[in-house]
C-alpha atoms as an extended CHARMM CRD file, in Angstrom:
* protein
*
       261  EXT
         1         1  MET       CA            127.8550000000      -88.7720000000      -92.2430000000  PROA      1               0.0000000000
         2         2  THR       CA            126.6790000000      -90.7170000000      -89.1860000000  PROA      2               0.0000000000
         3         3  SER       CA            123.9420000000      -88.2120000000      -88.3170000000  PROA      3               0.0000000000
         4         4  ALA       CA            120.3520000000      -89.0860000000      -87.4560000000  PROA      4               0.0000000000
         5         5  ARG       CA            119.4130000000      -87.9480000000      -90.9630000000  PROA      5               0.0000000000
         6         6  SER       CA            121.6810000000      -90.6270000000      -92.4840000000  PROA      6               0.0000000000
         7         7  TRP       CA            119.8850000000      -93.3170000000      -90.5170000000  PROA      7               0.0000000000
         8         8  ALA       CA            116.4670000000      -91.8320000000      -91.2950000000  PROA      8               0.0000000000
         9         9  VAL       CA            117.1550000000      -91.6480000000      -95.0180000000  PROA      9               0.0000000000
        10        10  LEU       CA            118.3490000000      -95.2560000000      -94.9710000000  PROA      10              0.0000000000
        11        11  MET       CA            115.0000000000      -96.2130000000      -93.4130000000  PROA      11              0.0000000000
        12        12  LEU       CA            113.1590000000      -94.2070000000      -96.0340000000  PROA      12              0.0000000000
        13        13  SER       CA            114.8180000000      -95.9450000000      -98.9850000000  PROA      13              0.0000000000
        14        14  SER       CA            114.4970000000      -99.4350000000      -97.5340000000  PROA      14              0.0000000000
        15        15  TRP       CA            110.7650000000      -99.1930000000      -96.8100000000  PROA      15              0.0000000000
        16        16  GLY       CA            109.8860000000      -97.2160000000      -99.9210000000  PROA      16              0.0000000000
        17        17  LEU       CA            108.2980000000      -94.4940000000      -97.7660000000  PROA      17              0.0000000000
        18        18  ARG       CA            108.3000000000      -90.7730000000      -98.3910000000  PROA      18              0.0000000000
        19        19  PRO       CA            108.1190000000      -87.8420000000      -95.9650000000  PROA      19              0.0000000000
        20        20  GLY       CA            104.5790000000      -86.8620000000      -95.0740000000  PROA      20              0.0000000000
        21        21  SER       CA            102.9600000000      -83.9860000000      -93.2460000000  PROA      21              0.0000000000
        22        22  ARG       CA            102.2760000000      -86.1930000000      -90.2180000000  PROA      22              0.0000000000
        23        23  ARG       CA            105.8810000000      -87.3510000000      -89.8390000000  PROA      23              0.0000000000
        24        24  ARG       CA            108.7490000000      -85.3480000000      -88.4350000000  PROA      24              0.0000000000
        25        25  VAL       CA            111.3380000000      -87.5630000000      -90.1400000000  PROA      25              0.0000000000
        26        26  PRO       CA            111.1480000000      -89.7020000000      -93.2850000000  PROA      26              0.0000000000
        27        27  GLY       CA            110.4380000000      -93.4110000000      -92.9450000000  PROA      27              0.0000000000
        28        28  LEU       CA            109.5310000000      -95.2990000000      -89.7790000000  PROA      28              0.0000000000
        29        29  ARG       CA            109.2810000000      -93.5080000000      -86.4630000000  PROA      29              0.0000000000
        30        30  ARG       CA            111.9630000000      -94.3440000000      -83.9160000000  PROA      30              0.0000000000
        31        31  GLU       CA            109.5650000000      -96.1730000000      -81.6700000000  PROA      31              0.0000000000
        32        32  GLU       CA            108.2360000000      -98.2110000000      -84.5970000000  PROA      32              0.0000000000
        33        33  LEU       CA            111.6820000000      -99.3050000000      -85.7270000000  PROA      33              0.0000000000
        34        34  ALA       CA            112.8840000000      -99.9940000000      -82.1930000000  PROA      34              0.0000000000
        35        35  GLN       CA            109.8490000000     -102.1600000000      -81.4680000000  PROA      35              0.0000000000
        36        36  LEU       CA            110.2300000000     -104.1370000000      -84.7020000000  PROA      36              0.0000000000
        37        37  ALA       CA            113.9700000000     -104.6410000000      -84.0690000000  PROA      37              0.0000000000
        38        38  GLY       CA            113.4830000000     -105.6060000000      -80.4230000000  PROA      38              0.0000000000
        39        39  ILE       CA            115.5290000000     -102.7800000000      -78.8990000000  PROA      39              0.0000000000
        40        40  SER       CA            114.6190000000      -99.8110000000      -76.7370000000  PROA      40              0.0000000000
        41        41  VAL       CA            113.8370000000      -96.4140000000      -78.2170000000  PROA      41              0.0000000000
        42        42  GLU       CA            116.4850000000      -94.8660000000      -75.9800000000  PROA      42              0.0000000000
        43        43  TYR       CA            119.1920000000      -97.2340000000      -77.2520000000  PROA      43              0.0000000000
        44        44  TYR       CA            118.2020000000      -96.6950000000      -80.8640000000  PROA      44              0.0000000000
        45        45  GLN       CA            118.3770000000      -92.9270000000      -80.3510000000  PROA      45              0.0000000000
        46        46  ARG       CA            121.9110000000      -93.3220000000      -78.9870000000  PROA      46              0.0000000000
        47        47  LEU       CA            122.7540000000      -95.3240000000      -82.1210000000  PROA      47              0.0000000000
        48        48  GLU       CA            121.5010000000      -92.4960000000      -84.3130000000  PROA      48              0.0000000000
        49        49  GLN       CA            123.5540000000      -89.9630000000      -82.3950000000  PROA      49              0.0000000000
        50        50  GLY       CA            126.7250000000      -92.0880000000      -82.4290000000  PROA      50              0.0000000000
        51        51  ARG       CA            126.6910000000      -92.5220000000      -78.6260000000  PROA      51              0.0000000000
        52        52  ALA       CA            126.1040000000      -96.2820000000      -78.4830000000  PROA      52              0.0000000000
        53        53  GLY       CA            129.7450000000      -97.3350000000      -78.5370000000  PROA      53              0.0000000000
        54        54  HSD       CA            130.2350000000     -100.5260000000      -80.5290000000  PROA      54              0.0000000000
        55        55  PRO       CA            126.8000000000     -102.0190000000      -81.3100000000  PROA      55              0.0000000000
        56        56  SER       CA            126.7170000000     -105.7950000000      -81.5170000000  PROA      56              0.0000000000
        57        57  ASP       CA            126.2040000000     -107.7800000000      -84.7000000000  PROA      57              0.0000000000
        58        58  GLU       CA            122.9100000000     -109.0160000000      -83.2630000000  PROA      58              0.0000000000
        59        59  VAL       CA            121.5820000000     -105.4840000000      -82.8930000000  PROA      59              0.0000000000
        60        60  LEU       CA            122.7340000000     -104.4250000000      -86.3570000000  PROA      60              0.0000000000
        61        61  ASN       CA            121.3200000000     -107.5860000000      -87.9210000000  PROA      61              0.0000000000
        62        62  ALA       CA            117.9740000000     -106.9830000000      -86.2130000000  PROA      62              0.0000000000
        63        63  ILE       CA            117.8450000000     -103.4350000000      -87.5490000000  PROA      63              0.0000000000
        64        64  ALA       CA            118.9160000000     -104.5850000000      -91.0120000000  PROA      64              0.0000000000
        65        65  ASP       CA            116.2600000000     -107.3050000000      -91.0330000000  PROA      65              0.0000000000
        66        66  THR       CA            113.6120000000     -104.8120000000      -89.9490000000  PROA      66              0.0000000000
        67        67  LEU       CA            114.6420000000     -102.4040000000      -92.6820000000  PROA      67              0.0000000000
        68        68  ARG       CA            114.7860000000     -105.2200000000      -95.2650000000  PROA      68              0.0000000000
        69        69  LEU       CA            118.2860000000     -104.1810000000      -96.3120000000  PROA      69              0.0000000000
        70        70  ASP       CA            120.2130000000     -105.8880000000      -99.0830000000  PROA      70              0.0000000000
        71        71  VAL       CA            123.8930000000     -106.8420000000      -98.8250000000  PROA      71              0.0000000000
        72        72  VAL       CA            125.2570000000     -103.4290000000      -99.8450000000  PROA      72              0.0000000000
        73        73  GLU       CA            122.8320000000     -101.5650000000      -97.5790000000  PROA      73              0.0000000000
        74        74  ARG       CA            123.7920000000     -103.8060000000      -94.6430000000  PROA      74              0.0000000000
        75        75  GLU       CA            127.4390000000     -102.9390000000      -95.1920000000  PROA      75              0.0000000000
        76        76  HSD       CA            126.4990000000      -99.2600000000      -95.2840000000  PROA      76              0.0000000000
        77        77  LEU       CA            124.5760000000      -99.6220000000      -92.0200000000  PROA      77              0.0000000000
        78        78  ARG       CA            127.6340000000     -101.1520000000      -90.3450000000  PROA      78              0.0000000000
        79        79  ALA       CA            129.8240000000      -98.3410000000      -91.6770000000  PROA      79              0.0000000000
        80        80  LEU       CA            127.4330000000      -95.7660000000      -90.1900000000  PROA      80              0.0000000000
        81        81  ALA       CA            127.3180000000      -97.5820000000      -86.8630000000  PROA      81              0.0000000000
        82        82  ARG       CA            131.0570000000      -98.3250000000      -86.7030000000  PROA      82              0.0000000000
        83        83  PRO       CA            132.7820000000      -95.4920000000      -88.5730000000  PROA      83              0.0000000000
        84        84  SER       CA            136.3710000000      -96.1310000000      -89.5880000000  PROA      84              0.0000000000
        85        85  ARG       CA            138.9710000000      -93.5030000000      -88.7590000000  PROA      85              0.0000000000
        86        86  ARG       CA            141.7340000000      -95.0830000000      -90.8450000000  PROA      86              0.0000000000
        87        87  GLY       CA            142.7780000000      -94.2500000000      -94.3700000000  PROA      87              0.0000000000
        88        88  ALA       CA            140.5780000000      -91.1870000000      -94.7310000000  PROA      88              0.0000000000
        89        89  ARG       CA            142.3900000000      -90.0100000000      -97.8620000000  PROA      89              0.0000000000
        90        90  ALA       CA            142.3990000000      -91.9250000000     -101.1140000000  PROA      90              0.0000000000
        91        91  ALA       CA            145.7410000000      -92.1530000000     -102.8830000000  PROA      91              0.0000000000
        92        92  GLU       CA            146.2200000000      -89.3660000000     -105.4000000000  PROA      92              0.0000000000
        93        93  SER       CA            148.7420000000      -91.1110000000     -107.6320000000  PROA      93              0.0000000000
        94        94  VAL       CA            148.9640000000      -94.4130000000     -109.4670000000  PROA      94              0.0000000000
        95        95  ARG       CA            151.8870000000      -96.8340000000     -109.4350000000  PROA      95              0.0000000000
        96        96  PRO       CA            154.1430000000      -96.4170000000     -112.5040000000  PROA      96              0.0000000000
        97        97  GLU       CA            153.6730000000     -100.0950000000     -113.3450000000  PROA      97              0.0000000000
        98        98  LEU       CA            149.9090000000      -99.6070000000     -113.6130000000  PROA      98              0.0000000000
        99        99  ARG       CA            150.3150000000      -96.5670000000     -115.8190000000  PROA      99              0.0000000000
       100       100  ARG       CA            152.6430000000      -98.5520000000     -118.0830000000  PROA      100             0.0000000000
       101       101  MET       CA            150.1060000000     -101.3890000000     -118.2490000000  PROA      101             0.0000000000
       102       102  LEU       CA            147.4050000000      -98.9730000000     -119.3790000000  PROA      102             0.0000000000
       103       103  ASP       CA            149.6420000000      -97.7250000000     -122.1610000000  PROA      103             0.0000000000
       104       104  LEU       CA            150.1810000000     -101.2710000000     -123.3900000000  PROA      104             0.0000000000
       105       105  ILE       CA            146.4650000000     -102.0800000000     -123.5220000000  PROA      105             0.0000000000
       106       106  ASP       CA            145.6120000000     -100.8810000000     -127.0090000000  PROA      106             0.0000000000
       107       107  SER       CA            142.2140000000     -102.4020000000     -127.8040000000  PROA      107             0.0000000000
       108       108  VAL       CA            140.3990000000     -101.8130000000     -124.5010000000  PROA      108             0.0000000000
       109       109  LEU       CA            139.3990000000      -98.5730000000     -122.8260000000  PROA      109             0.0000000000
       110       110  ALA       CA            141.1130000000      -98.6420000000     -119.4210000000  PROA      110             0.0000000000
       111       111  LEU       CA            141.5790000000      -96.2030000000     -116.5810000000  PROA      111             0.0000000000
       112       112  VAL       CA            142.4730000000      -96.1760000000     -112.8960000000  PROA      112             0.0000000000
       113       113  ILE       CA            140.1310000000      -94.2370000000     -110.6250000000  PROA      113             0.0000000000
       114       114  THR       CA            139.5780000000      -93.7840000000     -106.8990000000  PROA      114             0.0000000000
       115       115  ASP       CA            136.3520000000      -94.5360000000     -105.0810000000  PROA      115             0.0000000000
       116       116  ARG       CA            135.6940000000      -90.7630000000     -105.3180000000  PROA      116             0.0000000000
       117       117  PHE       CA            135.8330000000      -91.1210000000     -109.1260000000  PROA      117             0.0000000000
       118       118  ASP       CA            139.1280000000      -89.2010000000     -109.3890000000  PROA      118             0.0000000000
       119       119  VAL       CA            140.8620000000      -90.2060000000     -112.6310000000  PROA      119             0.0000000000
       120       120  LEU       CA            144.4620000000      -91.1340000000     -111.7990000000  PROA      120             0.0000000000
       121       121  ALA       CA            145.4600000000      -92.5560000000     -115.1910000000  PROA      121             0.0000000000
       122       122  ALA       CA            143.8650000000      -93.4480000000     -118.5160000000  PROA      122             0.0000000000
       123       123  ASN       CA            145.0560000000      -95.0490000000     -121.7210000000  PROA      123             0.0000000000
       124       124  SER       CA            144.6940000000      -93.3150000000     -125.0690000000  PROA      124             0.0000000000
       125       125  LEU       CA            141.3240000000      -94.9040000000     -125.9360000000  PROA      125             0.0000000000
       126       126  ALA       CA            139.8140000000      -93.9270000000     -122.5830000000  PROA      126             0.0000000000
       127       127  SER       CA            141.1260000000      -90.3930000000     -123.0370000000  PROA      127             0.0000000000
       128       128  ARG       CA            139.4510000000      -90.2460000000     -126.4590000000  PROA      128             0.0000000000
       129       129  LEU       CA            136.1200000000      -91.0290000000     -124.7920000000  PROA      129             0.0000000000
       130       130  PHE       CA            136.3380000000      -89.2240000000     -121.4490000000  PROA      130             0.0000000000
       131       131  GLY       CA            138.5920000000      -86.3640000000     -122.4850000000  PROA      131             0.0000000000
       132       132  GLU       CA            140.6620000000      -84.7230000000     -119.7760000000  PROA      132             0.0000000000
       133       133  ALA       CA            138.1630000000      -85.3010000000     -116.9700000000  PROA      133             0.0000000000
       134       134  GLN       CA            139.8630000000      -85.1890000000     -113.5730000000  PROA      134             0.0000000000
       135       135  ASN       CA            136.8330000000      -86.4720000000     -111.6760000000  PROA      135             0.0000000000
       136       136  LEU       CA            134.1110000000      -88.4370000000     -113.4330000000  PROA      136             0.0000000000
       137       137  ALA       CA            131.4260000000      -87.4410000000     -110.9220000000  PROA      137             0.0000000000
       138       138  ARG       CA            132.1240000000      -83.7200000000     -111.3510000000  PROA      138             0.0000000000
       139       139  THR       CA            132.0450000000      -84.1070000000     -115.1220000000  PROA      139             0.0000000000
       140       140  LEU       CA            128.8660000000      -86.1650000000     -115.0090000000  PROA      140             0.0000000000
       141       141  PHE       CA            126.8790000000      -83.6430000000     -112.9730000000  PROA      141             0.0000000000
       142       142  LEU       CA            128.5010000000      -80.3040000000     -113.8160000000  PROA      142             0.0000000000
       143       143  ASP       CA            129.5300000000      -80.5530000000     -117.4960000000  PROA      143             0.0000000000
       144       144  PRO       CA            126.5280000000      -80.1130000000     -119.8330000000  PROA      144             0.0000000000
       145       145  ALA       CA            128.3150000000      -82.1930000000     -122.4830000000  PROA      145             0.0000000000
       146       146  ALA       CA            128.0240000000      -85.2510000000     -120.2110000000  PROA      146             0.0000000000
       147       147  ARG       CA            124.3160000000      -85.5070000000     -120.9870000000  PROA      147             0.0000000000
       148       148  ASP       CA            125.2480000000      -86.1540000000     -124.6090000000  PROA      148             0.0000000000
       149       149  LEU       CA            128.1080000000      -88.5000000000     -123.7550000000  PROA      149             0.0000000000
       150       150  TYR       CA            126.1330000000      -90.8120000000     -121.4500000000  PROA      150             0.0000000000
       151       151  VAL       CA            123.1550000000      -92.2690000000     -123.3200000000  PROA      151             0.0000000000
       152       152  GLU       CA            121.5350000000      -93.3890000000     -120.0270000000  PROA      152             0.0000000000
       153       153  TRP       CA            122.5650000000      -90.2410000000     -118.1260000000  PROA      153             0.0000000000
       154       154  GLU       CA            119.8680000000      -90.4300000000     -115.4240000000  PROA      154             0.0000000000
       155       155  GLU       CA            120.6750000000      -94.0500000000     -114.5390000000  PROA      155             0.0000000000
       156       156  VAL       CA            124.4290000000      -93.4610000000     -114.4840000000  PROA      156             0.0000000000
       157       157  ALA       CA            124.0130000000      -90.2980000000     -112.4030000000  PROA      157             0.0000000000
       158       158  ALA       CA            121.8010000000      -92.0150000000     -109.8040000000  PROA      158             0.0000000000
       159       159  ALA       CA            124.2640000000      -94.9230000000     -109.5100000000  PROA      159             0.0000000000
       160       160  THR       CA            127.1700000000      -92.4930000000     -109.1090000000  PROA      160             0.0000000000
       161       161  ALA       CA            125.4520000000      -90.5940000000     -106.2900000000  PROA      161             0.0000000000
       162       162  ALA       CA            124.5830000000      -93.8930000000     -104.5810000000  PROA      162             0.0000000000
       163       163  GLN       CA            128.1740000000      -95.1220000000     -104.8260000000  PROA      163             0.0000000000
       164       164  LEU       CA            129.5010000000      -91.8470000000     -103.3820000000  PROA      164             0.0000000000
       165       165  ARG       CA            127.1100000000      -92.1730000000     -100.4320000000  PROA      165             0.0000000000
       166       166  LEU       CA            128.3770000000      -95.7140000000      -99.8320000000  PROA      166             0.0000000000
       167       167  VAL       CA            131.9790000000      -94.4470000000      -99.8050000000  PROA      167             0.0000000000
       168       168  ALA       CA            130.9870000000      -91.5960000000      -97.4700000000  PROA      168             0.0000000000
       169       169  GLY       CA            129.7260000000      -94.1710000000      -95.0000000000  PROA      169             0.0000000000
       170       170  ARG       CA            132.9730000000      -96.1100000000      -95.2070000000  PROA      170             0.0000000000
       171       171  HSD       CA            135.2330000000      -93.0500000000      -94.9130000000  PROA      171             0.0000000000
       172       172  PRO       CA            133.4210000000      -90.3650000000      -92.8680000000  PROA      172             0.0000000000
       173       173  ASP       CA            136.6640000000      -88.4460000000      -92.2540000000  PROA      173             0.0000000000
       174       174  ASP       CA            137.6030000000      -88.0510000000      -95.9300000000  PROA      174             0.0000000000
       175       175  ALA       CA            137.7510000000      -84.2680000000      -96.2970000000  PROA      175             0.0000000000
       176       176  ASP       CA            138.2090000000      -84.4400000000     -100.0750000000  PROA      176             0.0000000000
       177       177  LEU       CA            135.0810000000      -86.5500000000     -100.4180000000  PROA      177             0.0000000000
       178       178  ALA       CA            133.1300000000      -84.1800000000      -98.1850000000  PROA      178             0.0000000000
       179       179  GLU       CA            134.2770000000      -81.2770000000     -100.3710000000  PROA      179             0.0000000000
       180       180  LEU       CA            133.2240000000      -83.1290000000     -103.5220000000  PROA      180             0.0000000000
       181       181  VAL       CA            129.7580000000      -83.8660000000     -102.1360000000  PROA      181             0.0000000000
       182       182  ALA       CA            129.3690000000      -80.2580000000     -100.9820000000  PROA      182             0.0000000000
       183       183  ASP       CA            130.3910000000      -78.9060000000     -104.3940000000  PROA      183             0.0000000000
       184       184  LEU       CA            128.0540000000      -81.2140000000     -106.2670000000  PROA      184             0.0000000000
       185       185  SER       CA            125.1960000000      -80.4720000000     -103.8780000000  PROA      185             0.0000000000
       186       186  GLY       CA            125.7390000000      -76.7470000000     -104.2540000000  PROA      186             0.0000000000
       187       187  GLN       CA            125.9460000000      -76.7440000000     -108.0410000000  PROA      187             0.0000000000
       188       188  SER       CA            123.6370000000      -79.5560000000     -109.1770000000  PROA      188             0.0000000000
       189       189  ALA       CA            119.9680000000      -79.8620000000     -108.2580000000  PROA      189             0.0000000000
       190       190  GLU       CA            119.9670000000      -83.3460000000     -109.8000000000  PROA      190             0.0000000000
       191       191  PHE       CA            122.7850000000      -84.4690000000     -107.5170000000  PROA      191             0.0000000000
       192       192  ARG       CA            121.0180000000      -83.0550000000     -104.4380000000  PROA      192             0.0000000000
       193       193  ARG       CA            117.8510000000      -84.9200000000     -105.3730000000  PROA      193             0.0000000000
       194       194  MET       CA            119.6900000000      -88.2090000000     -105.9080000000  PROA      194             0.0000000000
       195       195  TRP       CA            121.8860000000      -87.8170000000     -102.8180000000  PROA      195             0.0000000000
       196       196  ASP       CA            118.8810000000      -87.1060000000     -100.6080000000  PROA      196             0.0000000000
       197       197  THR       CA            117.2250000000      -90.4070000000     -101.5150000000  PROA      197             0.0000000000
       198       198  GLY       CA            119.7990000000      -92.0720000000      -99.2690000000  PROA      198             0.0000000000
       199       199  ASP       CA            120.3330000000      -94.8780000000     -101.7920000000  PROA      199             0.0000000000
       200       200  VAL       CA            123.6060000000      -96.8310000000     -101.6400000000  PROA      200             0.0000000000
       201       201  GLU       CA            124.9150000000      -99.0040000000     -104.4330000000  PROA      201             0.0000000000
       202       202  LEU       CA            128.0020000000     -100.9250000000     -105.4980000000  PROA      202             0.0000000000
       203       203  ARG       CA            128.4920000000     -101.7270000000     -109.1860000000  PROA      203             0.0000000000
       204       204  ALA       CA            131.2640000000     -104.1550000000     -110.0780000000  PROA      204             0.0000000000
       205       205  PHE       CA            130.3200000000     -104.7310000000     -113.7250000000  PROA      205             0.0000000000
       206       206  GLY       CA            127.6500000000     -103.9240000000     -116.2700000000  PROA      206             0.0000000000
       207       207  THR       CA            126.9880000000     -102.2110000000     -119.5850000000  PROA      207             0.0000000000
       208       208  LYS       CA            127.0350000000      -98.5340000000     -120.4900000000  PROA      208             0.0000000000
       209       209  SER       CA            126.3490000000      -96.7390000000     -123.7430000000  PROA      209             0.0000000000
       210       210  PHE       CA            128.2330000000      -93.6230000000     -124.8110000000  PROA      210             0.0000000000
       211       211  ARG       CA            127.6290000000      -91.1960000000     -127.6570000000  PROA      211             0.0000000000
       212       212  HSD       CA            130.9440000000      -90.2370000000     -129.2610000000  PROA      212             0.0000000000
       213       213  PRO       CA            130.9860000000      -87.3300000000     -131.7470000000  PROA      213             0.0000000000
       214       214  ASP       CA            133.0910000000      -89.2890000000     -134.2500000000  PROA      214             0.0000000000
       215       215  ALA       CA            132.3050000000      -92.9510000000     -133.5490000000  PROA      215             0.0000000000
       216       216  GLY       CA            128.5890000000      -92.7120000000     -132.7760000000  PROA      216             0.0000000000
       217       217  VAL       CA            126.9420000000      -94.7690000000     -130.0140000000  PROA      217             0.0000000000
       218       218  LEU       CA            129.3400000000      -97.1630000000     -128.2750000000  PROA      218             0.0000000000
       219       219  THR       CA            127.9290000000      -99.9540000000     -126.1030000000  PROA      219             0.0000000000
       220       220  LEU       CA            130.6130000000     -101.2610000000     -123.7730000000  PROA      220             0.0000000000
       221       221  HSD       CA            130.8230000000     -103.8210000000     -120.9970000000  PROA      221             0.0000000000
       222       222  TYR       CA            132.6810000000     -102.5110000000     -117.9560000000  PROA      222             0.0000000000
       223       223  GLU       CA            134.5000000000     -104.3510000000     -115.1810000000  PROA      223             0.0000000000
       224       224  ASN       CA            135.8200000000     -102.8760000000     -111.9320000000  PROA      224             0.0000000000
       225       225  PHE       CA            138.9460000000     -104.4740000000     -110.4490000000  PROA      225             0.0000000000
       226       226  GLU       CA            139.9230000000     -103.4670000000     -106.9250000000  PROA      226             0.0000000000
       227       227  LEU       CA            143.6890000000     -103.0450000000     -106.8410000000  PROA      227             0.0000000000
       228       228  PRO       CA            145.8360000000     -104.9470000000     -104.3350000000  PROA      228             0.0000000000
       229       229  GLY       CA            147.6050000000     -102.6160000000     -101.9410000000  PROA      229             0.0000000000
       230       230  ASP       CA            145.0150000000      -99.8380000000     -102.1420000000  PROA      230             0.0000000000
       231       231  THR       CA            141.3450000000     -100.7510000000     -101.8210000000  PROA      231             0.0000000000
       232       232  ARG       CA            140.3440000000      -97.1850000000     -102.6930000000  PROA      232             0.0000000000
       233       233  GLN       CA            141.7440000000      -97.4950000000     -106.2280000000  PROA      233             0.0000000000
       234       234  ARG       CA            140.2930000000      -99.6230000000     -108.9930000000  PROA      234             0.0000000000
       235       235  LEU       CA            141.0980000000     -100.4840000000     -112.5730000000  PROA      235             0.0000000000
       236       236  VAL       CA            138.0900000000     -100.0160000000     -114.8540000000  PROA      236             0.0000000000
       237       237  THR       CA            138.0010000000     -101.5820000000     -118.3100000000  PROA      237             0.0000000000
       238       238  PHE       CA            135.4480000000     -101.1170000000     -121.0810000000  PROA      238             0.0000000000
       239       239  THR       CA            135.2210000000     -103.7780000000     -123.8080000000  PROA      239             0.0000000000
       240       240  PRO       CA            132.9050000000     -104.1760000000     -126.8150000000  PROA      240             0.0000000000
       241       241  ALA       CA            131.0610000000     -107.3510000000     -127.7540000000  PROA      241             0.0000000000
       242       242  LYS       CA            133.0180000000     -109.4140000000     -130.2700000000  PROA      242             0.0000000000
       243       243  GLY       CA            132.0730000000     -108.6110000000     -133.8560000000  PROA      243             0.0000000000
       244       244  SER       CA            129.8720000000     -105.6740000000     -132.8330000000  PROA      244             0.0000000000
       245       245  THR       CA            129.6430000000     -102.2920000000     -134.5140000000  PROA      245             0.0000000000
       246       246  THR       CA            131.1780000000     -100.8440000000     -131.3480000000  PROA      246             0.0000000000
       247       247  GLU       CA            134.2490000000     -103.0320000000     -131.8140000000  PROA      247             0.0000000000
       248       248  ALA       CA            134.6730000000     -101.6920000000     -135.3510000000  PROA      248             0.0000000000
       249       249  ALA       CA            134.1810000000      -98.1250000000     -134.1520000000  PROA      249             0.0000000000
       250       250  LEU       CA            136.8530000000      -98.5750000000     -131.4820000000  PROA      250             0.0000000000
       251       251  ARG       CA            139.3300000000      -99.6650000000     -134.1450000000  PROA      251             0.0000000000
       252       252  LEU       CA            138.7570000000      -96.3430000000     -135.8690000000  PROA      252             0.0000000000
       253       253  LEU       CA            139.2160000000      -94.4840000000     -132.5750000000  PROA      253             0.0000000000
       254       254  LEU       CA            142.3690000000      -96.4840000000     -131.9120000000  PROA      254             0.0000000000
       255       255  SER       CA            143.8280000000      -95.5670000000     -135.2770000000  PROA      255             0.0000000000
       256       256  GLY       CA            142.9940000000      -91.9360000000     -134.5870000000  PROA      256             0.0000000000
       257       257  ALA       CA            144.6190000000      -92.1210000000     -131.1640000000  PROA      257             0.0000000000
       258       258  ALA       CA            147.7440000000      -93.6780000000     -132.6690000000  PROA      258             0.0000000000
       259       259  ALA       CA            147.9270000000      -90.9700000000     -135.3150000000  PROA      259             0.0000000000
       260       260  ALA       CA            147.6430000000      -88.2880000000     -132.6390000000  PROA      260             0.0000000000
       261       261  ARG       CA            150.6910000000      -89.5610000000     -130.7040000000  PROA      261             0.0000000000
């Protein structure tokens, strides 16, 4: 994940440039970036190849300033330059107390996922919406039904690919993540296209719309809560606006979920 291509794609996305017939790599040429950042071409090439040891904050800040990176992109740059070798695997189980809490939340869709989008636990309402999905990214890109479920499929898909690239920078030794990216790249042209943009993104909250076969279109506000004790797990909740048609529709789903128990 710390290859020269990763750095080059990061340059491409930050400058809004595209590969051209006159350029061997996308974005700025090495000598152009090095000159703008005030470092030698030779040193920058060692950075690309992971041979520069532990680059200083000053060097990384100069490169980030040159590339006009935002906060998330700067973090991604540091992860590429200083790859972590700890905690490569995300936990594959959820604490029993968290699972019990999900069961007790009866008016909010709630689930616990990893930063790879593995679903570790979900309450009954979330299961009614997402089904038995084991990994939300796989379902999003590989299950044709996902295009009906997610009203803004293209936007959600692009954000998912960008978040996976951010995690790949943080955890370059995560074999399960590498396998996920390889599978998605091999089976989804849309994922390959979005992954190759080099975009990185971190979404903590926002709004998504879903199309449920029984309840119709549901517009829900989501919040991501990083869990103490395991930064690679997060609790995700989806709530409707008070007094909205979505809130009424969720009551119907809740009654259906209760009847199915």
